[in-house]
C-alpha positions in Angstrom: 58.2 -39.5 -99.6 56.9 -37.7 -102.7 58.2 -38.2 -106.3 59.3 -34.6 -106.3 61.4 -35.1 -103.2 63.0 -38.3 -104.5 63.7 -36.6 -107.8 65.3 -33.5 -106.2 67.2 -35.6 -103.7 68.6 -37.7 -106.6 69.6 -34.5 -108.4 71.5 -33.4 -105.2 73.3 -36.8 -105.2 74.2 -36.3 -108.9 75.4 -32.8 -108.2 77.8 -34.1 -105.5 79.0 -36.9 -107.9 79.8 -34.2 -110.4 81.7 -32.2 -107.9 83.6 -35.5 -106.9 84.4 -36.1 -110.6 85.9 -32.6 -110.9 87.8 -32.6 -107.7 89.1 -36.2 -107.9 89.5 -37.0 -111.6 89.6 -33.7 -113.5 91.5 -31.7 -110.9 93.5 -29.6 -113.4 90.8 -29.2 -116.1 89.6 -25.9 -117.3 86.1 -26.8 -116.2 87.3 -27.4 -112.7 89.1 -24.0 -112.8 85.9 -22.3 -114.0 83.6 -24.0 -111.5 85.9 -23.2 -108.5 87.1 -19.9 -109.9 90.8 -21.0 -109.8 93.6 -20.5 -112.3 95.4 -23.4 -114.0 98.5 -22.5 -112.1 96.7 -22.9 -108.8 95.1 -26.2 -109.8 98.5 -27.6 -110.8 99.9 -27.0 -107.3 100.4 -30.5 -105.8 99.0 -29.4 -102.4 95.8 -28.1 -104.0 95.5 -31.3 -105.9 95.8 -33.4 -102.7 93.2 -31.2 -101.0 90.8 -31.4 -103.9 91.1 -35.1 -104.2 90.5 -35.5 -100.4 87.5 -33.2 -100.6 86.2 -35.1 -103.6 86.0 -38.3 -101.5 83.8 -36.5 -99.0 81.5 -35.1 -101.7 81.2 -38.5 -103.3 80.2 -40.0 -99.9 77.5 -37.3 -99.5 76.1 -38.4 -102.9 76.2 -42.1 -101.8 74.6 -41.3 -98.5 71.8 -39.3 -100.3 71.0 -42.3 -102.6 71.1 -44.6 -99.6 68.8 -42.4 -97.7 66.3 -42.1 -100.6 66.3 -45.7 -101.8 67.6 -48.1 -99.1 67.2 -46.8 -95.6 64.4 -47.8 -93.3 64.6 -44.3 -91.8 64.5 -42.6 -95.2 62.8 -39.4 -94.2 65.0 -38.7 -91.2 68.2 -39.5 -93.0 67.3 -37.6 -96.1 66.3 -34.5 -94.0 69.6 -34.8 -92.1 71.8 -35.0 -95.2 69.9 -32.2 -96.9 70.2 -30.0 -93.8 73.9 -30.8 -93.8 74.4 -29.8 -97.4 72.5 -26.5 -96.8 74.5 -25.7 -93.8 77.8 -26.3 -95.6 76.6 -24.2 -98.5 75.6 -21.4 -96.1 79.0 -21.5 -94.6 80.6 -21.4 -98.0 78.4 -18.4 -99.0 79.5 -16.6 -95.8 83.2 -17.3 -96.1 83.9 -17.8 -99.8 81.3 -16.8 -102.4 77.8 -15.6 -101.8 76.5 -17.6 -104.7 77.4 -21.0 -103.2 74.2 -21.0 -101.2 72.4 -21.0 -104.6 74.8 -23.1 -106.6 75.5 -25.8 -104.0 72.5 -25.4 -101.7 69.7 -24.6 -104.1 68.6 -28.1 -105.0 69.0 -29.2 -101.4 66.8 -26.3 -100.2 64.1 -27.3 -102.7 64.4 -30.9 -101.8 64.1 -30.2 -98.0 61.1 -27.9 -98.6 59.4 -30.6 -100.7 60.2 -33.2 -98.0 58.6 -31.0 -95.3 55.6 -29.7 -97.2 54.7 -32.5 -99.8 
């Protein structure tokens, strides 16, 4: 695997750790509101907080999985490709159902990483 792919894949993992941080630990922060385009009132809703914290765990595990795929797995290329494709598909779904920019914001690094994995 190329240094570019490893770097981009690591950035994807870090992006998901940041999302985890916002959703799980800074659920009601102004930054979380700005990133997810939600008001403070919405973020203070207990049901929203539970959903965010739960989603944060999933996002954190994607980050852990990406690092595992890049640095530990004996099937590194296959697992990295699978996780990157997963991230891209989720971002595509989000762009179709929520906000068109999600494909760029959440999927952009993953798209670049997958392209580098395929072509470099």
